[in-house]
Structures are given as structure tokens and as C-alpha cells.
N, C-alpha and C positions, 0 to 999 in steps of 0.2 A: 509394940510395934504396929505399924499401920500397913495393911496388905491390901492391894487391889488385884482382883483376879478377873481377867477378861476371857470369856468363853465364846469363841467365834467360829467353831466348826461343829459338825454333827456326828463326830466319831464317838461312839458310845463309851469306849474305854477312856478316852481323853476327858470327856465331860465328867465321868464318874470319878476319875482321879483328881480333877480340879476341885470337885465338891468335897471329896474326902479330905483334901488338903485344907480347905476352908474350915471344915469341922474341927480338924486337928488344931489349927491356928486359934480358933475361938476357945477351945479347951485350954490353950496356953495363955488365955486372957489377951490375945491380940485383937486389934480392931480389923475387921474384914469387910470389904465391899466386893460384891460379885456383879459383874456386868455381862449380860447375854446380848450379843450382837450378831448380825448376819444369821448364818445357819445355826449358831449356838442357841437361838431361841427355840429350837426344835428338841431340846434335851428331853422333854417328856415323851415325845414320839419315838425316840431312838432307844429308850430305856429297855434293857433286856433282863432276863433272869440273872445272868452272870454279872452284868454291869447295870445295876438298878439305880440309875441316877435320880429317879423320883424319890425313892426311899432315903437316899443320902441327903437330898435337898431338904426333906422333912426333918431329918436329924440335925442338919445344919441350922435350920430355923428354930429348932427346939433348944439350942444351946443358950443358957442364961448369959445375958450380956448387960452391961450398963445401959441405961436409957439413952445416953448421948451417943452410944455406939451403934444404935439401930440404923440400918440403912435408910437413907432419905431419898425422896423422889427428886429427880432433877428435871 
């Protein structure tokens, strides 16, 4: 399955859950693209101990994926 995730707000829990979903989907062998727009680009600044979006993002990037499934620059 091909999944696109758009993160457009700076709510810590929302960003954290979106990134956890991306990690889950990658583990299921789905193709995932994540787009940060607007306030969503602040996900690193809003990371907290409870909703650590930076750590989840690192786990998402660490998932093994096929070369053609790597996110590309647009």
C-alpha cells in the first residue's frame, strides 16, 4: 500500500502519533511518504518526554525499505 502522511500542526501528541503510524506502516512493508508543512516543520521543537517525536522519527528512518521506496526530494 502507498501511504502519504501530511503533518501540518505543532501539537506534540498529533505529530508523535503520525510518526508512529508511519513506522508501523513501514514495518508492514508499505510505502510511506511524510510531508511536514506549516507548523508541522516544528516537530523537533515540540518534542517532549511523553511525546518524543524526534526519537520516533529516527526509528521511522531506521526501518529497512526497498531502495525505490526511499522518499525523494520534490
